[in-house]
N, C-alpha and C positions, 0 to 999 in steps of 0.2 A: 801781201796784204795782212794787216794785223787781225788775228782772230780773237774774239772775245773769249772770256773764260767760261765757267760753268753756267753763268747766267742767273744764279739765285740772287734775289734782291735782299740785301742785308737790312735795309730799312727804307721807309717810305719818304723820309725827309731828304733834303738836298744840302745839308750842312757838310761842307767839305773844306779841308785846309787849303791854304794857298798852294802848297806843294802838290796836292791831289789834283788841282785844276790847272796845273801847268803854269803857275806864276801869276794867274789872274787874281783880282781882288775878290774877297769873300762876298758872295751875293751875285757874282757875275753869272754863274750857272743858273741860279733862280731866274734872273732877268732873261736869260736866253730861252729858258723853258716858257716863261710868260709870253714871249714873242711868238713862239711856236704854237702855244695854245690859242693865242688871239688869231693867228692865221687860220687855224683849224676851225674856230668858231665862226669866223667871218666868211670863209671861202669853201669849206667842206659841206656840201649840201646833204649828202647821205652819210658820209663817213663819220661826221661828228656825233650823230645820234648814238652810234655804238660806243664810241670812245668815252662818252660820259658815264658809261656803266662800269668802267674799269677802276680799280683802286688807284690812289694818287700817282705812285711812281710809274706804273704801267701806262696810265693815262697820259702822263707827261712824255714818256718815251715814245708812245705811238703818235702823239702830236708832233714830236720832232721828226719822226719818220715821214709823216704827212707833209710837214712844212718843206722838207727837202724834196720830196716827190713832186709837190706842187710847183716848186721852183723849176724843176726839170720840165714838167708839163707846160708851164707858162712860156718857157723858151720855145719849145716845139710848136706851140699854138699861136705864138705871137706874130707880129707883122713885119719883123725884120727880114732882110734878104736871106736866102737860104745859106749862103756862105757864112754870114755872121751868126746865124742860128747854130750852125755846126761848130763854130769856134766857141760859142758860149756853152754849148752842150759839152764840149771837151773840158772846159773849165769846171762845169758842174760835176762831171764824172770824177774829176780829180778830188774835188771837195767832198763828194758823197762817199767815195770809196776809201778815202783817207782823211777823215774829219779832224784827226789830231793835228795834221799839218796845216789846217786851215781854220783853226779855232778862233781867230780874230773875228770871224763871221759868227754872229750869235746862233744862227740856225745850225751851223756845223759844230759849234761848241756844245749845243744841246745834244746833238746826235753823238758826238764823241763821248759825252758823259753817259748817255743811254747805252751805248755799245760796250762800255766798261762794265755796266751792271747786268746786262742781258745779252744773250747770244744772238745778236742781230746780224744776219748775214749781209754785210755791207757790199759784197760783190753783186748782190741782186740789184743794187742801184745802177751798176754798169749795164745790166740787162735792160733796165728801164730806159736808160739813155739809148741803147741800141734800138729799142722800139720807137723812140721819138725821132731818131735819125731816119728810120724807115718812113715816117710821116713827112719829114722835111724833104727827103729825096723823091717823094711821090710814089712810093712802092704800091703796087697793086697785087692782088692775090688770085692765082689761077684756081686753087682748090682749097678745100677745108684744111688740109694739113698745113698749107702755107699760112692761112689765116690763124690757125691755132698757134703756130710758131710766133706770130706777131702778138697774139693775146698773152702768151706766156711771158713775153718780154715786158709788156706794158702793164699787165695785171697779175699774172702769176707771180711776178717779182714782188708785188705789193703783198700778196698772200703769204709769201715766204718771209718777207720782212715782218709782217704782223705776227706770224707764228713765232719768230724770234722774241718778240715782246711778250707774247702769251707764255712762252717758255714751258710747255707741258713736259711731264716726265718722259713721255715717249712721243716725240715729235714725228709727224709724217708729212714732209714737205710736198709729197705728191698730192695729198688731199688738199693742202692749202693752194697748191698750184691749180688744181682742178676747179676749186671754187673761184679763184681769180679769173680763170678762163671763162667760166659761166657768167660772171658779172660783166666782163668785157664784151661778151657776145650780146648781152642785154643792152649794154651801152651803145653798141653798134646799131641795134634796132631802134633804140630810143632816139639816136641822133642822126638817123639816115638822111633826113632832109637837110639838116644843118650841115652835115659833112659834105653832102653833094654841093652845097653852096660854096664850100671851100675847095672844091675840085677833088674831094676824096671819096673814093668808093671802096668800102671794105668788103662788101659781099663778094664771095668768090665768083669769078667769071663763069666757072662751070655751072654754078647754081643759077646765075642770071640767064645763061643759055638754056638750061633745062626748062625754065619757066617762060622762056622767050620774053624776058624783061629787059628793057633798056631804060635805066633811071633818067628821068627828065622832069622838069617842073612845068606846070601850066602857067598861063599869064597871071593868075591870081596868087602864084607863089607856092601852091600846094604841089605835091608829087602827082604825076600822071598815074592814075590807077591801072593803066594798061588793060582795060576791059576786065578787071578783077584779077589779073595774073599777079600783080604786085602783092595783093593781099594773100594770095596762095603762097607766094614765096616767103612773105614775112612769117606766116604760120609755120612753114617748113623750117625756117631758121629758128623760130621760137622753140620748136620741138627739140632741136639739137641743143639749144641752151638748157632746156629742162634736163636733158641727160647729163650734161656736165654739172649742173646744179645739184642734182641728186647725188652724184658721186662725191662732190665737194662737201656735202653736208655730213659725210662720214667723219669729218674733222671734229665736229662738235663734241661727241662723247669722249674725246681724248683730252679736252681742255678742262681747266678748273671752272667753277661755276660763273665767276665774274667774266672771265675771258670768253666762255661759251655764250654768255648773255650778250657781250659786245659783238661777237661774231654773228650770233643769231639775229641781232637787231639790224646789222648791215645787210645780211643775207635776206632777212625778212622783207625789208624795204624793196629790194630788187625782185623778190618773189612776187610781191603784189604788182609791181610795175610790169613784170613779164606777163602775169596773168591778164592784165588789162590790155596789153599790146596784142596778145594772142586772141583775146575775145573780140577786139575791135582794131584791126590793123590801120584803120583810117586815122586813128589819133596820131600816128607818127607820120602820116602823109601830110597832115596839116601843120605840124609843128613838133616841138620837143616835148615828149610825154614826161610827166612828173607826177609825184604824189603830193597832195597838200600837207602842210606841216602837221596838222592834227592827226593825219594817218601815220606819219612817221613817228610822232610821239606815241601813238597807240601801240605800234609795233615795238618800240623801245621798252615801253612799260611792260607789255606782255612778256618780252624776252627776259627782263629783269626778274619778274615774278616767277617765271619758270625756272630761272637760274637759281632762285632761292628755295625752290621746292625740294 
């Protein structure tokens, strides 16, 4: 796999010669980035709030990362037969880990350009595909270690990819990985009812047994509270997520101000979401917990102001 260079951004513009973009017409890279940014604006519910705080080149690069990750996720979460999902995931793995060879696709063209400018660890996309394959094959998790392994694939990978875009002088992939695990554990709690409807149970079997919980829905579509035991389990899992979250926040002081603001905005949205779930587990029993747009905007503004302090 081709490794990017040092990753310092020479300029924020996208003017490149025909030779530099591999024979494409001038403007092709701009158009590719525009597509990625549109995908991010339209489909990233939490991710886009932080991306907006980055300077232009890094914003475009992280949008390219998101667009590729979104494509992979959409394959895994789609309605195709499992065999076809696995085939398409293999195609996506090839494109994401070697975008130069697939630059006819605008999403991969943008990623190829971004990975020339910044030290984006393209092999992390392979780990994301590994995690999606776990979903497709119906993997379940006996204990926390197994679940964390899954989280590292589907979310720690995104943390490490994002760190490549932030490009701090002293990068610590372990911290980015920890923050990714934290956000995925929060996602699992947020989506517990929705995932059960898809036949997916991410909570470790050992934890379910510990609290004597068997996930099931009531006739009205809400999760069976199991005489309060499910709420206790959710608070237990939330406490674990807090631990990973606190470790992952150690990443922020290593980043430049704009990158730290971006990361803090995304993490802050999940922080508020986790706090609400821990305070009232019933909200995830009834549906998918989320923050209103005004609260996400507030977190983003506060993160940007702090980043400029």
